[in-house]
N, C-alpha and C positions, 0 to 999 in steps of 0.2 A: 486137753488141748490148751495151749497158751496163745492168747491174742493180744497184740499190742496196738492200741489206738494212739497214733503218734502225732504230736504237734497241733492238737486241737486247742481252741480256747475253752478251758474248763470253767464252768459256772457252778459254784458250790459254796455253801455256807457264807454267803455274802461277798465272795471274791470272784474275780474273773482274771485268769492268767493262762498263758500258753503252757501246755503241759501234755503229759502222756499218761495213759492208764494201761497197766498190764493185767489182763484177765487170765486166771488159771482155773479152768473148770467152770464152776458156777459162781465164783467169787472174785472180787478184786484183790489181787496180790500186792500190787504196788501202785502208788500215785506219784508221778514225778513232775517237777517243773522242767520245762524245756523239752528237748527231743533226744533222750539218751539212746545209746546203742545197747539194746537189750535183746537177747535171743528170744524168739517167739515162733510158733508154728505158722502164724498168720500176722501180717502187719497191715494195718489200715491207715492210710494217709488222711489225717484229720486237719491238715493245714488249711486255714481259712474257714473251717467249720467250727461249730459250737457243740461242746459235749455237756449234756445236762443229765441229771438223774431222771429216769423215767417217771412220768407223772403217776400219781396214785389218786384215783377217782373214788371218793368216799360215798357216791350216790349214783347208782345206775339201776335201770330196770331192763334186764335182758330177756324177760318174757318166757323163761323156761323153768318149769313145765307149764303146759296148758294153754299158752298163747303164742305158740311158736310160729304161727303164720306171720307174726310181726317181727320177731327176732329170736335168737336162741343162743345157747352157750358155746356154739361154734362160730356163728357169723359175727356176733357183736364183739367178742374179744379179738377176733381177727381184725376188725375195723379199728379197735382200740390200739392194737399194736402198730398198725399203719399210721396212727396218729400220735405215736410216742407215749402212749399210756401203757405201762407195764403191769399195773396192779389195779384191780377194781374191787369194790365192796358193793354187793348186789342186794337189792331190796326184797322183802318177803312177800309182796302182794302178787304172787303168781297164782296159778290154779292147779292144785290146791295151794293155799297160802302156807308158808313155812312157819307154822305156829305150834308144831310139836318137834321134839328132837329128831324123830325118825324122818319126818318130812324135810327138815333142815339138812340132815345128813345125806338124803337122797340127792339134793342139789350138789353137794360137795362131790359125791361119787360121779355124777354126770360131768361136772367140770373137770375132774381128773382125767376123764376120757377124751375130752374134745377141746378144752379151752387153751388157746395159745398164750394168754396172759395169766399172770398170777391172780389168785382169787380169794375172796372171803364172802360170806353170806350172813346178813343180819338175821337174828331171831325175831320173828314177828310176834305181835301181841294182839289180844282180843280183850273183851271185858271179863273173860273168865279163864285165862290160861296161865295165870301166875305160877302155878306149880311146874308147868313145863319150862317156863322162863328160868326158873331156879335150877333146873337140872343141867343146864348147858355148861360145858367146859369152855370158859371164856379166854383160856390161853390159846384156843383154836378157832374162836368165833369173834368177829370184829366188834359186835355190840348188839344192842336191842333197839328195834325200831317201833315207835308209837305213832300211829296216824291220829293226830288230834284235828284232822280234817278229813274229808271224804276219801274213801279207799274202796278196794275191791272186797266183795263178800262181807264178812263180819269183822273186818280189821279196823273199823272205826272204833276207837276207844273213847266213849263219851260218858262213861259213868265216873263220877268223882271218886267213888269208893275204889273202883278198879285203878284209876290213875294214881291215887294215893298209895295203893298197894304196890304198884309197879315202881313208883318213884322212891318209896321207902325201902323196898326189898332188893332193888337192882344195884349191884356193887360195881358195875362197869358202865361205860358210856351209853347213855340213851340218846338216840337221834330222833328228832320229832319233825313231823310235817304239821305246821301250825296255821290253821284257818278255822274260823268259828262257823260251824255248819248252820246253826239257826239263823245267823245274820245273812249268810249266803242264800239260804232258802227264801227268806223274806224278800231279798233283792231280786232273786230269780222270778219269783211269783209275780212281782210287779212288771217285769219286762215281758214275761209270757203273756200276761193279760193284755199288753199293748201289741206285741208282735207275733204271738204264737211261737212255734218252734223256730222260725227263721229270724231270730234276733240278730241284728248286725253285730259282728264280732267285736267292733270297737267298744261295745258296752261290757265286754268281759271283765275289764278291770274295775268296773263299777258294780258288777254283780259279785265277783269275788274281790271284795273291796279292801282298801287299805285298813279300814276300821276292823274288818274281820280278821285280817292278818295280825294287827297290833293286839287286839283283844286276846287272841289265842297265844301268841308269843309271850306276851307279858304274863299271862296266866301260867304258862309252862315255867317261866322263870320264878314265879312265886312258889310253885310247887318244889322246884329244885332247891330254892333257898330254904324252904321249910324242912326238907329232908336231907340237905347237903348232898344232893344227887349230882353226878357229873352229867351235864346236859349239853347237847349239841343241837342247835336249831338250824334246820336245813333251809336252803333257798330263800334267803332274805330278799324281799322285793320292794320295801318302802324305806323312805328316809327316816320315818318315825321309828321303825324297828332298829335301824342302825344305832340309834341313841340309847338302846337298852344295854349295850355291851361295853365292856371296859377295855382300855388300852394302857392302863397305868401299872399293870403287873405283867410279868413274863407269862408266856403261854402255859408253861408247866404248873403255874400256880392258879390258873383259871379253873373254876368249876363249871362255868357257863361260857360256851363258845358259839361261834356262828359260821355259816357257810354262805358264800355267794356263788351263783351259777352263771355260766357263760352267757346264757340268753338274757338274763336280767342285767348283765353288764354291756350287752351289745345292742339289743333292740329296745324300742320304746313304743308307746301307743301310736306314734306317728306312722309306724310300719304296718298297722293292721289293714289299712286300705289296700296295700300291695300284697301282703302275705296272707291275710285272712286267717283261717283256722290253722294254717301251718305254724303259726306262732301262738296258738292257744295252749297255754300252760297253766297249771295250778301250782303255786300262786301265779296270778296273771302278770305278764309284762305290763308295767305301768308307765309313768311319765319319764321324759328325759331328765327331769330334776331328780327323780328317784334313781334312775340309772347312774347319774353322776355322783349321787350321794353314796351309792353302793361302792363305786370305785374308790371314792375318798375313804370310806371305812375300811376297805381292803388295804389302802396305802398307809393308813394311820393305825392299823392293827386292831381296830374294833371287830372287824371280820377276819377270821383266822385262815380260812382255806377257800380255794376256788375249785368247783366241781362242775358236773354237767347235768345231773338228773336225766341222763340219756334215757329216753322212753319212747321207742319207736311204735308207730301205728302205720297201717297201710294208707296209701293215698286215697283209696276208695273210702276208708273209714273217715279220714280227715275231711273229705269233701261233702260229708253229710251236712244238713242244716245245723245251726249252732247247738241246739239242745242235744243233738245226737252225735255230734263230732267229738271224739275223745280228746282229752288234754294230754299234751306231751309231744316230744319230738326227738329225733336222733341227732346227737351232737358229738359223740366221743371221738370220731375220726378227725374232727376239725377244731376241737377245743384248744389244743396247744397252739396251732398255727393262727387261730383267731386272736388269742391273747398275745401272740408275738407281734401282731399288727399294732397292738397298743405299745409294745416296746419300740417299734419303728416310729410311732407317732410321739414318743416321749411321754406317754401317759403313765408308764410304769417301767421300772428298771428290770433288766433280766434277772439279777440276783433276787429281787423282791418276788418276781413271778415264780422262780424256782422254789422260793420259800413257801409260797402259798399253794403250789400245786404238787409239791413233793415233800420237802422237809417237815412242814407243819402237820401234814396229814399223818406222817409216820410218828411224830411226837404225840399228837393228840390221841391216837389209837394205840400207842405203845407197840407199834409194829417192830418186830425183831429184824435188825440188820438190813433194812431197806430205806429208801428215801434220800440217801446221801451217796456221794462219791467218796467212800472211805475204804481204807485197807481192811479186809476181813468181812466187808459187807457184800451182799449179793450184787452181782454186776447187772443191775437193771439200769440201762443207759440208753440215751437217745442222741444220735449225731444229727445236727440240724444245719442245713444250708440256709443262712439268713438272707441270701440274695439269689433266689431261684424262683421267680414268680410262676404261678399256675392258677388255673381257674377251675372252680368246682362245677362239674357237670355230671350227667347221668353215667357217663363212661368210666368215671373214676370214683364213684360212690360205692362203698363196700357194705353198707347196711343192708340187711335182708329186705327191708321195706323199700329200698331203692331210691329214696329221695332225701333231700337235705334242705333246711331253711337257708343254707348258705349258697344254694345253687346260683350261679352267675357271679359270685364273689371271687375276685382275684386276690390271693394271698401272696405276700412277698416271700415268705419262708416256706421251706419244704422239709419234711422229715426224710432224711436220707437212709438212716439205719436205726433199728431198734434191737437192743439186746435184752432178753428176758432170762434172768438168772444165768447170765453168761452165754446163752445161746443166741446166735444171730438169727432172730426170727423174721426180720423184715429188712430187705436190702434193695432200695431203689425200685420199689414196685413188685419185687419178688418175695415170696414167702418160703421159709423152710419150716414145714409143719412136723418134722420128725421128732421134736421134743415138745412136750406140753408144759404149760405153766404150773406153778407150785401153789399148794395151799399155804397161805401165809400164816405165821404164828405171832403171838403177842407176849410181850414181857410183862406178865401180870402175876 
């Protein structure tokens, strides 16, 4: 089937221009300037709309298997597609954790049956699973995840010997969660002594402190430099950490890269009084100055990608006292429209946003034929109406957990259509679930 998206403003590779895209099956056959008369089985009027590459989220937690009361590989990818995200890379800290090849492949099998978005899954690490990490075919797996801060089960890698083994033997990208656990424990003990379990959530960024983040991130960078490892540090949350990264060389030459997450770019510690544990994340949301520094690092290319760290929990779980309330929150349905608010506000250009949410993720992970609007590439596309305000409320939230930290927020932009590998999966609130997403591959 051929589909022509006609007369949209195409945003791709630093340019914005009125053009048209012809989709043939799963891929883009032609990209035109203007509105040509081309035969197609279906013609979509894109006039006045913006056509972007679908976003690629390099950090999500979809909770499947073992924690599926929070989210799963059907519900969360469906929410992703409604938010213009066509491809995700999911983390290994499920139950059981994806720390063997067999457990990892079981997740791929499940996604092939139910996921509306394209998918990949990280191989997880422990203090003693290096041999399993070595077995993986990384032309079919996005990368290796190391928790250098608290995680589920035995996935905290805190042995220097294990870390050196992983950094020296892993030949693909290692993504790290960087927080120093001993520093955090010392801070927590101090607040527990004063408040018990019911610590005011405003102290979260002091417990999971900037010093704990910097110590762990800088330590990971030292290891990467020692072994020439390709290192990607996730969810940067402090101004000090942004200064660890370079912007004087092209992305393809970088061995050490960084990610910013939507919540660290949107919220600040001033929001804890209103939002409470709903914005309790690890690493913690910190000051407005940190938030602004993260945006600046995205703009000047010290930070390379924007992602979500989508990590749903039930409202019941989040409403526990501080020490029992889990960290994390659902974001993937609202990430692109939230960042488009920054476009409306003049804080970031649309081409720069596309670079950080699509192009750079594809480049960094060597994703094959995705992340751009190019002839011969998979047609992962999102058509956006930039002037169609709507308000987030319970009735339009698609996460299995049923809530969002953006509830009550009005966004100016709305996702109109999302194509996943050429399939019109989402169209103005309606889903076509007849075709599932694909396992993405890597040019390695």
